[in-house]
C-alpha positions in Angstrom: 106.6 -95.5 -51.9 105.7 -91.9 -51.3 103.2 -90.1 -49.1 99.5 -90.6 -49.5 96.7 -88.5 -48.2 93.2 -89.9 -47.5 90.5 -87.6 -48.9 86.8 -88.2 -48.1 83.7 -86.1 -47.9 80.6 -85.0 -49.7 79.0 -82.0 -51.3 75.3 -81.1 -51.1 73.7 -79.4 -54.0 70.6 -79.1 -56.2 70.0 -80.7 -59.6 71.5 -77.8 -61.6 74.5 -77.5 -59.4 75.1 -81.2 -59.6 75.3 -81.0 -63.4 77.9 -78.3 -63.0 79.8 -80.3 -60.4 79.9 -83.3 -62.8 81.2 -81.0 -65.6 84.0 -79.7 -63.3 85.0 -83.2 -62.4 85.0 -84.2 -66.1 87.1 -81.2 -67.0 89.7 -82.1 -64.3 89.7 -85.8 -65.0 93.1 -87.4 -64.5 92.2 -91.0 -65.4 93.1 -92.3 -61.9 92.1 -90.3 -58.9 89.0 -89.0 -60.6 87.6 -92.5 -59.9 87.1 -91.5 -56.3 84.0 -89.4 -57.2 80.7 -91.1 -56.7 77.0 -90.3 -57.0 73.9 -92.0 -55.7 72.4 -94.3 -58.4 68.9 -93.0 -57.8 67.9 -89.6 -56.5 65.3 -89.2 -53.8 64.0 -86.2 -51.8 65.4 -82.8 -52.5 69.1 -82.7 -52.0 71.6 -84.1 -54.5 75.0 -85.4 -53.3 78.5 -85.9 -54.8 80.9 -88.0 -52.7 84.6 -88.4 -52.8 86.7 -91.0 -51.2 90.3 -92.0 -52.0 93.9 -92.2 -51.0 95.9 -89.9 -53.3 99.6 -89.1 -53.6 100.5 -85.9 -51.7 101.5 -84.5 -55.1 97.9 -84.8 -56.3 96.4 -82.8 -53.5 96.7 -79.5 -55.4 94.9 -81.1 -58.4 92.0 -82.1 -56.1 91.9 -78.7 -54.4 91.7 -76.9 -57.7 88.6 -79.0 -58.5 87.1 -77.9 -55.2 87.8 -74.3 -55.9 86.1 -74.6 -59.2 83.1 -76.3 -57.6 82.9 -73.7 -54.9 82.6 -71.0 -57.6 79.4 -72.6 -59.0 76.7 -70.0 -58.4 73.4 -70.6 -56.6 70.7 -71.9 -58.8 67.9 -69.8 -57.3 67.6 -66.4 -55.7 68.1 -67.5 -52.1 71.9 -67.3 -52.5 72.6 -70.8 -51.4 75.6 -71.4 -53.7 78.6 -73.4 -52.6 80.7 -70.2 -51.9 77.8 -68.3 -50.3 78.9 -66.9 -46.9 75.5 -65.9 -45.6 
């Protein structure tokens, strides 16, 4: 049967970053585990979210981590330096 890993969590971003996150996800689509990504149907307030939840084969963890590395490289949308990879 194989080994499965449960992956779950969320990302907080702004509208511009969310568009970039969606593009990274589309660029890394695998037709299966990509279905674990979800987004609220209607935005409210100021923070945008991207959620992931799924049980993936251990062999797919590297695929998922590569997506997260690409998402972490998305720069801040404003001058405050609040990008995903910002360490301040």
